[in-house]
PyMOL commands that place a pseudoatom at each C-alpha (Angstrom):
pseudoatom trace, name=CA, resn=MET, resi=1, chain=A, elem=C, hetatm=0, pos=[-9.471, -1.507, 6.492]
pseudoatom trace, name=CA, resn=SER, resi=2, chain=A, elem=C, hetatm=0, pos=[-10.449, 0.598, 9.422]
pseudoatom trace, name=CA, resn=PRO, resi=3, chain=A, elem=C, hetatm=0, pos=[-9.866, -0.201, 13.098]
pseudoatom trace, name=CA, resn=VAL, resi=4, chain=A, elem=C, hetatm=0, pos=[-13.650, -0.532, 13.454]
pseudoatom trace, name=CA, resn=GLN, resi=5, chain=A, elem=C, hetatm=0, pos=[-13.742, -3.263, 10.801]
pseudoatom trace, name=CA, resn=LEU, resi=6, chain=A, elem=C, hetatm=0, pos=[-10.878, -5.153, 12.418]
pseudoatom trace, name=CA, resn=ARG, resi=7, chain=A, elem=C, hetatm=0, pos=[-12.591, -5.028, 15.811]
pseudoatom trace, name=CA, resn=SER, resi=8, chain=A, elem=C, hetatm=0, pos=[-15.573, -6.865, 14.346]
pseudoatom trace, name=CA, resn=PRO, resi=9, chain=A, elem=C, hetatm=0, pos=[-15.357, -10.609, 14.994]
pseudoatom trace, name=CA, resn=GLN, resi=10, chain=A, elem=C, hetatm=0, pos=[-17.294, -11.140, 11.738]
pseudoatom trace, name=CA, resn=PHE, resi=11, chain=A, elem=C, hetatm=0, pos=[-14.943, -9.115, 9.498]
pseudoatom trace, name=CA, resn=VAL, resi=12, chain=A, elem=C, hetatm=0, pos=[-12.878, -11.978, 8.059]
pseudoatom trace, name=CA, resn=ASN, resi=13, chain=A, elem=C, hetatm=0, pos=[-16.011, -13.982, 7.325]
pseudoatom trace, name=CA, resn=GLU, resi=14, chain=A, elem=C, hetatm=0, pos=[-17.664, -10.933, 5.727]
pseudoatom trace, name=CA, resn=VAL, resi=15, chain=A, elem=C, hetatm=0, pos=[-14.644, -10.519, 3.427]
pseudoatom trace, name=CA, resn=ARG, resi=16, chain=A, elem=C, hetatm=0, pos=[-14.765, -14.246, 2.585]
pseudoatom trace, name=CA, resn=VAL, resi=17, chain=A, elem=C, hetatm=0, pos=[-18.472, -14.009, 1.685]
pseudoatom trace, name=CA, resn=LEU, resi=18, chain=A, elem=C, hetatm=0, pos=[-17.965, -10.896, -0.487]
pseudoatom trace, name=CA, resn=VAL, resi=19, chain=A, elem=C, hetatm=0, pos=[-15.002, -12.432, -2.306]
pseudoatom trace, name=CA, resn=GLU, resi=20, chain=A, elem=C, hetatm=0, pos=[-17.067, -15.513, -3.118]
pseudoatom trace, name=CA, resn=GLN, resi=21, chain=A, elem=C, hetatm=0, pos=[-20.246, -13.561, -3.925]
pseudoatom trace, name=CA, resn=TYR, resi=22, chain=A, elem=C, hetatm=0, pos=[-18.491, -11.319, -6.463]
pseudoatom trace, name=CA, resn=GLY, resi=23, chain=A, elem=C, hetatm=0, pos=[-16.028, -13.898, -7.770]
pseudoatom trace, name=CA, resn=ILE, resi=24, chain=A, elem=C, hetatm=0, pos=[-13.006, -11.805, -6.817]
pseudoatom trace, name=CA, resn=ASN, resi=25, chain=A, elem=C, hetatm=0, pos=[-9.615, -13.346, -7.517]
pseudoatom trace, name=CA, resn=ARG, resi=26, chain=A, elem=C, hetatm=0, pos=[-8.146, -13.399, -4.006]
pseudoatom trace, name=CA, resn=GLU, resi=27, chain=A, elem=C, hetatm=0, pos=[-4.575, -13.112, -5.255]
pseudoatom trace, name=CA, resn=SER, resi=28, chain=A, elem=C, hetatm=0, pos=[-5.554, -9.824, -6.948]
pseudoatom trace, name=CA, resn=LEU, resi=29, chain=A, elem=C, hetatm=0, pos=[-7.037, -8.353, -3.777]
pseudoatom trace, name=CA, resn=GLU, resi=30, chain=A, elem=C, hetatm=0, pos=[-4.888, -6.247, -1.477]
pseudoatom trace, name=CA, resn=LEU, resi=31, chain=A, elem=C, hetatm=0, pos=[-6.386, -4.649, 1.620]
pseudoatom trace, name=CA, resn=GLU, resi=32, chain=A, elem=C, hetatm=0, pos=[-4.708, -1.612, 3.160]
pseudoatom trace, name=CA, resn=ILE, resi=33, chain=A, elem=C, hetatm=0, pos=[-4.251, -0.893, 6.816]
pseudoatom trace, name=CA, resn=THR, resi=34, chain=A, elem=C, hetatm=0, pos=[-2.535, 1.948, 8.641]
pseudoatom trace, name=CA, resn=GLU, resi=35, chain=A, elem=C, hetatm=0, pos=[-0.126, 1.625, 11.522]
pseudoatom trace, name=CA, resn=GLY, resi=36, chain=A, elem=C, hetatm=0, pos=[-2.689, 2.940, 13.977]
pseudoatom trace, name=CA, resn=ILE, resi=37, chain=A, elem=C, hetatm=0, pos=[-4.526, -0.373, 13.710]
pseudoatom trace, name=CA, resn=PHE, resi=38, chain=A, elem=C, hetatm=0, pos=[-1.771, -2.063, 15.705]
pseudoatom trace, name=CA, resn=ILE, resi=39, chain=A, elem=C, hetatm=0, pos=[-2.040, 0.278, 18.679]
pseudoatom trace, name=CA, resn=SER, resi=40, chain=A, elem=C, hetatm=0, pos=[-5.034, -1.223, 20.466]
pseudoatom trace, name=CA, resn=ASP, resi=41, chain=A, elem=C, hetatm=0, pos=[-4.816, -5.004, 20.103]
pseudoatom trace, name=CA, resn=THR, resi=42, chain=A, elem=C, hetatm=0, pos=[-1.741, -6.182, 18.240]
pseudoatom trace, name=CA, resn=GLU, resi=43, chain=A, elem=C, hetatm=0, pos=[-2.336, -9.903, 18.808]
pseudoatom trace, name=CA, resn=LYS, resi=44, chain=A, elem=C, hetatm=0, pos=[-5.960, -9.897, 17.627]
pseudoatom trace, name=CA, resn=THR, resi=45, chain=A, elem=C, hetatm=0, pos=[-5.115, -7.691, 14.634]
pseudoatom trace, name=CA, resn=SER, resi=46, chain=A, elem=C, hetatm=0, pos=[-2.228, -9.926, 13.649]
pseudoatom trace, name=CA, resn=HIS, resi=47, chain=A, elem=C, hetatm=0, pos=[-4.441, -13.012, 13.882]
pseudoatom trace, name=CA, resn=MET, resi=48, chain=A, elem=C, hetatm=0, pos=[-7.119, -11.471, 11.647]
pseudoatom trace, name=CA, resn=LEU, resi=49, chain=A, elem=C, hetatm=0, pos=[-4.553, -10.326, 9.078]
pseudoatom trace, name=CA, resn=LYS, resi=50, chain=A, elem=C, hetatm=0, pos=[-3.041, -13.823, 9.000]
pseudoatom trace, name=CA, resn=GLU, resi=51, chain=A, elem=C, hetatm=0, pos=[-6.524, -15.270, 8.386]
pseudoatom trace, name=CA, resn=LEU, resi=52, chain=A, elem=C, hetatm=0, pos=[-6.995, -12.914, 5.442]
pseudoatom trace, name=CA, resn=GLN, resi=53, chain=A, elem=C, hetatm=0, pos=[-3.553, -13.849, 4.093]
pseudoatom trace, name=CA, resn=SER, resi=54, chain=A, elem=C, hetatm=0, pos=[-4.387, -17.544, 4.415]
pseudoatom trace, name=CA, resn=MET, resi=55, chain=A, elem=C, hetatm=0, pos=[-7.273, -16.840, 2.016]
pseudoatom trace, name=CA, resn=GLY, resi=56, chain=A, elem=C, hetatm=0, pos=[-4.745, -15.498, -0.520]
pseudoatom trace, name=CA, resn=ILE, resi=57, chain=A, elem=C, hetatm=0, pos=[-5.485, -11.831, 0.187]
pseudoatom trace, name=CA, resn=ARG, resi=58, chain=A, elem=C, hetatm=0, pos=[-2.503, -9.475, 0.384]
pseudoatom trace, name=CA, resn=ILE, resi=59, chain=A, elem=C, hetatm=0, pos=[-2.080, -6.915, 3.179]
pseudoatom trace, name=CA, resn=SER, resi=60, chain=A, elem=C, hetatm=0, pos=[-0.569, -3.491, 2.605]
pseudoatom trace, name=CA, resn=LEU, resi=61, chain=A, elem=C, hetatm=0, pos=[0.699, -1.175, 5.353]
pseudoatom trace, name=CA, resn=ASP, resi=62, chain=A, elem=C, hetatm=0, pos=[-0.209, 2.318, 4.143]
pseudoatom trace, name=CA, resn=ASP, resi=63, chain=A, elem=C, hetatm=0, pos=[1.383, 5.657, 5.033]
pseudoatom trace, name=CA, resn=PHE, resi=64, chain=A, elem=C, hetatm=0, pos=[4.497, 4.129, 6.588]
pseudoatom trace, name=CA, resn=GLY, resi=65, chain=A, elem=C, hetatm=0, pos=[6.650, 6.877, 8.027]
pseudoatom trace, name=CA, resn=THR, resi=66, chain=A, elem=C, hetatm=0, pos=[3.880, 8.858, 9.667]
pseudoatom trace, name=CA, resn=GLY, resi=67, chain=A, elem=C, hetatm=0, pos=[2.240, 8.610, 13.036]
pseudoatom trace, name=CA, resn=TYR, resi=68, chain=A, elem=C, hetatm=0, pos=[3.299, 5.517, 14.945]
pseudoatom trace, name=CA, resn=SER, resi=69, chain=A, elem=C, hetatm=0, pos=[5.986, 4.229, 12.565]
pseudoatom trace, name=CA, resn=SER, resi=70, chain=A, elem=C, hetatm=0, pos=[7.871, 1.311, 13.975]
pseudoatom trace, name=CA, resn=LEU, resi=71, chain=A, elem=C, hetatm=0, pos=[10.259, -1.074, 12.300]
pseudoatom trace, name=CA, resn=ARG, resi=72, chain=A, elem=C, hetatm=0, pos=[8.894, -3.707, 14.675]
pseudoatom trace, name=CA, resn=TYR, resi=73, chain=A, elem=C, hetatm=0, pos=[5.848, -4.068, 12.412]
pseudoatom trace, name=CA, resn=LEU, resi=74, chain=A, elem=C, hetatm=0, pos=[8.047, -5.151, 9.539]
pseudoatom trace, name=CA, resn=GLY, resi=75, chain=A, elem=C, hetatm=0, pos=[9.183, -8.258, 11.359]
pseudoatom trace, name=CA, resn=SER, resi=76, chain=A, elem=C, hetatm=0, pos=[6.182, -9.132, 13.454]
pseudoatom trace, name=CA, resn=MET, resi=77, chain=A, elem=C, hetatm=0, pos=[3.094, -8.342, 11.406]
pseudoatom trace, name=CA, resn=PRO, resi=78, chain=A, elem=C, hetatm=0, pos=[1.716, -10.205, 8.375]
pseudoatom trace, name=CA, resn=ILE, resi=79, chain=A, elem=C, hetatm=0, pos=[2.367, -7.525, 5.763]
pseudoatom trace, name=CA, resn=ASN, resi=80, chain=A, elem=C, hetatm=0, pos=[2.963, -8.052, 2.030]
pseudoatom trace, name=CA, resn=THR, resi=81, chain=A, elem=C, hetatm=0, pos=[3.458, -4.445, 0.941]
pseudoatom trace, name=CA, resn=LEU, resi=82, chain=A, elem=C, hetatm=0, pos=[4.927, -1.409, 2.681]
pseudoatom trace, name=CA, resn=LYS, resi=83, chain=A, elem=C, hetatm=0, pos=[3.726, 1.908, 1.280]
pseudoatom trace, name=CA, resn=LEU, resi=84, chain=A, elem=C, hetatm=0, pos=[6.087, 4.782, 2.035]
pseudoatom trace, name=CA, resn=ASP, resi=85, chain=A, elem=C, hetatm=0, pos=[4.177, 7.944, 2.813]
pseudoatom trace, name=CA, resn=LYS, resi=86, chain=A, elem=C, hetatm=0, pos=[4.117, 10.836, 0.355]
pseudoatom trace, name=CA, resn=SER, resi=87, chain=A, elem=C, hetatm=0, pos=[5.852, 13.047, 2.927]
pseudoatom trace, name=CA, resn=PHE, resi=88, chain=A, elem=C, hetatm=0, pos=[9.030, 10.972, 2.427]
pseudoatom trace, name=CA, resn=VAL, resi=89, chain=A, elem=C, hetatm=0, pos=[8.780, 11.392, -1.339]
pseudoatom trace, name=CA, resn=ASP, resi=90, chain=A, elem=C, hetatm=0, pos=[8.278, 15.146, -1.010]
pseudoatom trace, name=CA, resn=SER, resi=91, chain=A, elem=C, hetatm=0, pos=[11.250, 15.494, 1.325]
pseudoatom trace, name=CA, resn=ILE, resi=92, chain=A, elem=C, hetatm=0, pos=[13.699, 13.571, -0.855]
pseudoatom trace, name=CA, resn=GLN, resi=93, chain=A, elem=C, hetatm=0, pos=[13.101, 15.958, -3.738]
pseudoatom trace, name=CA, resn=GLU, resi=94, chain=A, elem=C, hetatm=0, pos=[13.900, 18.788, -1.362]
pseudoatom trace, name=CA, resn=GLY, resi=95, chain=A, elem=C, hetatm=0, pos=[17.250, 17.090, -0.688]
pseudoatom trace, name=CA, resn=ASN, resi=96, chain=A, elem=C, hetatm=0, pos=[16.470, 15.836, 2.821]
pseudoatom trace, name=CA, resn=GLU, resi=97, chain=A, elem=C, hetatm=0, pos=[19.473, 13.534, 3.215]
pseudoatom trace, name=CA, resn=ILE, resi=98, chain=A, elem=C, hetatm=0, pos=[18.140, 11.859, 6.362]
pseudoatom trace, name=CA, resn=ASN, resi=99, chain=A, elem=C, hetatm=0, pos=[14.923, 10.756, 4.648]
pseudoatom trace, name=CA, resn=ILE, resi=100, chain=A, elem=C, hetatm=0, pos=[16.882, 9.587, 1.611]
pseudoatom trace, name=CA, resn=GLU, resi=101, chain=A, elem=C, hetatm=0, pos=[18.984, 7.427, 3.947]
pseudoatom trace, name=CA, resn=ILE, resi=102, chain=A, elem=C, hetatm=0, pos=[15.884, 6.145, 5.761]
pseudoatom trace, name=CA, resn=ILE, resi=103, chain=A, elem=C, hetatm=0, pos=[14.246, 5.086, 2.497]
pseudoatom trace, name=CA, resn=SER, resi=104, chain=A, elem=C, hetatm=0, pos=[17.538, 3.655, 1.227]
pseudoatom trace, name=CA, resn=SER, resi=105, chain=A, elem=C, hetatm=0, pos=[17.686, 1.520, 4.380]
pseudoatom trace, name=CA, resn=ILE, resi=106, chain=A, elem=C, hetatm=0, pos=[14.049, 0.431, 4.463]
pseudoatom trace, name=CA, resn=ILE, resi=107, chain=A, elem=C, hetatm=0, pos=[13.924, -0.860, 0.870]
pseudoatom trace, name=CA, resn=PRO, resi=108, chain=A, elem=C, hetatm=0, pos=[16.519, -3.660, 1.325]
pseudoatom trace, name=CA, resn=VAL, resi=109, chain=A, elem=C, hetatm=0, pos=[14.953, -4.640, 4.663]
pseudoatom trace, name=CA, resn=THR, resi=110, chain=A, elem=C, hetatm=0, pos=[11.501, -5.018, 3.106]
pseudoatom trace, name=CA, resn=LYS, resi=111, chain=A, elem=C, hetatm=0, pos=[12.911, -6.907, 0.112]
pseudoatom trace, name=CA, resn=HIS, resi=112, chain=A, elem=C, hetatm=0, pos=[14.778, -9.273, 2.440]
pseudoatom trace, name=CA, resn=ALA, resi=113, chain=A, elem=C, hetatm=0, pos=[11.527, -9.849, 4.343]
pseudoatom trace, name=CA, resn=GLY, resi=114, chain=A, elem=C, hetatm=0, pos=[9.770, -10.721, 1.066]
pseudoatom trace, name=CA, resn=MET, resi=115, chain=A, elem=C, hetatm=0, pos=[7.716, -7.547, 0.971]
pseudoatom trace, name=CA, resn=GLU, resi=116, chain=A, elem=C, hetatm=0, pos=[7.116, -5.083, -1.814]
pseudoatom trace, name=CA, resn=THR, resi=117, chain=A, elem=C, hetatm=0, pos=[7.826, -1.393, -1.221]
pseudoatom trace, name=CA, resn=ILE, resi=118, chain=A, elem=C, hetatm=0, pos=[5.732, 1.300, -2.889]
pseudoatom trace, name=CA, resn=ALA, resi=119, chain=A, elem=C, hetatm=0, pos=[6.577, 5.011, -2.746]
pseudoatom trace, name=CA, resn=GLU, resi=120, chain=A, elem=C, hetatm=0, pos=[3.381, 7.063, -2.667]
pseudoatom trace, name=CA, resn=GLY, resi=121, chain=A, elem=C, hetatm=0, pos=[2.774, 10.525, -4.056]
pseudoatom trace, name=CA, resn=VAL, resi=122, chain=A, elem=C, hetatm=0, pos=[5.320, 10.588, -6.881]
pseudoatom trace, name=CA, resn=GLU, resi=123, chain=A, elem=C, hetatm=0, pos=[4.456, 13.684, -8.876]
pseudoatom trace, name=CA, resn=GLN, resi=124, chain=A, elem=C, hetatm=0, pos=[7.744, 14.833, -10.405]
pseudoatom trace, name=CA, resn=PRO, resi=125, chain=A, elem=C, hetatm=0, pos=[10.234, 13.076, -12.717]
pseudoatom trace, name=CA, resn=GLU, resi=126, chain=A, elem=C, hetatm=0, pos=[13.006, 14.090, -10.295]
pseudoatom trace, name=CA, resn=GLN, resi=127, chain=A, elem=C, hetatm=0, pos=[11.322, 12.148, -7.507]
pseudoatom trace, name=CA, resn=LEU, resi=128, chain=A, elem=C, hetatm=0, pos=[11.082, 9.084, -9.719]
pseudoatom trace, name=CA, resn=SER, resi=129, chain=A, elem=C, hetatm=0, pos=[14.750, 9.401, -10.632]
pseudoatom trace, name=CA, resn=LEU, resi=130, chain=A, elem=C, hetatm=0, pos=[15.833, 9.636, -6.984]
pseudoatom trace, name=CA, resn=LEU, resi=131, chain=A, elem=C, hetatm=0, pos=[13.668, 6.663, -6.031]
pseudoatom trace, name=CA, resn=THR, resi=132, chain=A, elem=C, hetatm=0, pos=[15.020, 4.631, -8.936]
pseudoatom trace, name=CA, resn=ASP, resi=133, chain=A, elem=C, hetatm=0, pos=[18.568, 5.473, -7.833]
pseudoatom trace, name=CA, resn=ILE, resi=134, chain=A, elem=C, hetatm=0, pos=[17.865, 4.028, -4.372]
pseudoatom trace, name=CA, resn=ASP, resi=135, chain=A, elem=C, hetatm=0, pos=[16.294, 0.869, -5.846]
pseudoatom trace, name=CA, resn=CYS, resi=136, chain=A, elem=C, hetatm=0, pos=[12.627, 1.643, -5.208]
pseudoatom trace, name=CA, resn=ASN, resi=137, chain=A, elem=C, hetatm=0, pos=[11.059, 0.202, -8.320]
pseudoatom trace, name=CA, resn=THR, resi=138, chain=A, elem=C, hetatm=0, pos=[7.372, 0.590, -7.498]
pseudoatom trace, name=CA, resn=VAL, resi=139, chain=A, elem=C, hetatm=0, pos=[5.756, 4.007, -7.253]
pseudoatom trace, name=CA, resn=GLN, resi=140, chain=A, elem=C, hetatm=0, pos=[2.321, 5.525, -7.433]
pseudoatom trace, name=CA, resn=GLY, resi=141, chain=A, elem=C, hetatm=0, pos=[1.197, 9.098, -7.840]
pseudoatom trace, name=CA, resn=PHE, resi=142, chain=A, elem=C, hetatm=0, pos=[0.048, 11.815, -10.172]
pseudoatom trace, name=CA, resn=LEU, resi=143, chain=A, elem=C, hetatm=0, pos=[3.177, 11.431, -12.329]
pseudoatom trace, name=CA, resn=TRP, resi=144, chain=A, elem=C, hetatm=0, pos=[1.433, 8.367, -13.793]
pseudoatom trace, name=CA, resn=GLY, resi=145, chain=A, elem=C, hetatm=0, pos=[-2.078, 9.759, -13.812]
pseudoatom trace, name=CA, resn=LYS, resi=146, chain=A, elem=C, hetatm=0, pos=[-4.638, 11.761, -11.932]
pseudoatom trace, name=CA, resn=PRO, resi=147, chain=A, elem=C, hetatm=0, pos=[-7.942, 10.462, -10.580]
pseudoatom trace, name=CA, resn=ILE, resi=148, chain=A, elem=C, hetatm=0, pos=[-10.634, 9.994, -13.200]
pseudoatom trace, name=CA, resn=SER, resi=149, chain=A, elem=C, hetatm=0, pos=[-14.421, 10.109, -13.060]
pseudoatom trace, name=CA, resn=VAL, resi=150, chain=A, elem=C, hetatm=0, pos=[-16.484, 6.981, -12.516]
pseudoatom trace, name=CA, resn=GLU, resi=151, chain=A, elem=C, hetatm=0, pos=[-17.799, 7.362, -16.069]
pseudoatom trace, name=CA, resn=LYS, resi=152, chain=A, elem=C, hetatm=0, pos=[-14.283, 7.392, -17.560]
pseudoatom trace, name=CA, resn=CYS, resi=153, chain=A, elem=C, hetatm=0, pos=[-13.250, 4.474, -15.356]
pseudoatom trace, name=CA, resn=ASP, resi=154, chain=A, elem=C, hetatm=0, pos=[-16.231, 2.405, -16.513]
pseudoatom trace, name=CA, resn=ARG, resi=155, chain=A, elem=C, hetatm=0, pos=[-15.502, 3.250, -20.155]
pseudoatom trace, name=CA, resn=PHE, resi=156, chain=A, elem=C, hetatm=0, pos=[-11.828, 2.322, -19.698]
pseudoatom trace, name=CA, resn=LEU, resi=157, chain=A, elem=C, hetatm=0, pos=[-12.654, -0.995, -18.004]
pseudoatom trace, name=CA, resn=ASN, resi=158, chain=A, elem=C, hetatm=0, pos=[-15.129, -1.822, -20.779]
pseudoatom trace, name=CA, resn=GLY, resi=159, chain=A, elem=C, hetatm=0, pos=[-12.483, -1.128, -23.433]
pseudoatom trace, name=CA, resn=ASP, resi=160, chain=A, elem=C, hetatm=0, pos=[-14.290, 1.919, -24.810]
pseudoatom trace, name=CA, resn=LEU, resi=161, chain=A, elem=C, hetatm=0, pos=[-11.568, 4.378, -23.747]
pseudoatom trace, name=CA, resn=SER, resi=162, chain=A, elem=C, hetatm=0, pos=[-7.770, 4.190, -23.996]
pseudoatom trace, name=CA, resn=ALA, resi=163, chain=A, elem=C, hetatm=0, pos=[-5.459, 4.964, -21.075]
pseudoatom trace, name=CA, resn=LEU, resi=164, chain=A, elem=C, hetatm=0, pos=[-4.314, 8.099, -22.897]
pseudoatom trace, name=CA, resn=GLU, resi=165, chain=A, elem=C, hetatm=0, pos=[-7.897, 9.280, -23.352]
pseudoatom trace, name=CA, resn=CYS, resi=166, chain=A, elem=C, hetatm=0, pos=[-8.492, 8.811, -19.620]
pseudoatom trace, name=CA, resn=LEU, resi=167, chain=A, elem=C, hetatm=0, pos=[-5.876, 11.451, -18.886]
pseudoatom trace, name=CA, resn=GLN, resi=168, chain=A, elem=C, hetatm=0, pos=[-7.500, 14.093, -21.114]
for i in range(1, 168): cmd.bond("trace and resi %d" % i, "trace and resi %d" % (i + 1))
show_as sticks, trace
zoom trace
């Protein structure tokens, strides 16, 4: 979600209408925000995110660790998933001990708060191994697959193409 969308007083209702119109399972829907959204109007943003959560929609904080990172968001904002920025993942492979310690500290905090943690940008088996060692069990990135065309995606979703064929 962009800051522009969250400034719209109609945004939550628009999401509600679209979810109903397209028959989307709300528990399967997760909307992403970035930390910059909290800068202008924290109270209003928090209220809108809580409304979306009350509809069963999950909220993900994307690119954590860049820009305006603040641990305050973890305790005060309605967030279901914390997505660690790719820059953290890149730096741990390079042996950046400070970032390894930061990630090692954030994961138990998010788990204790009932949140999921996802490491973004995992491209190398070594990165996955390091993340597994520090108890980060959810990752995303090119290690698992690269973007595919709309045509391949449609064929996969219709059952006409296997996951392995998507990668070729």
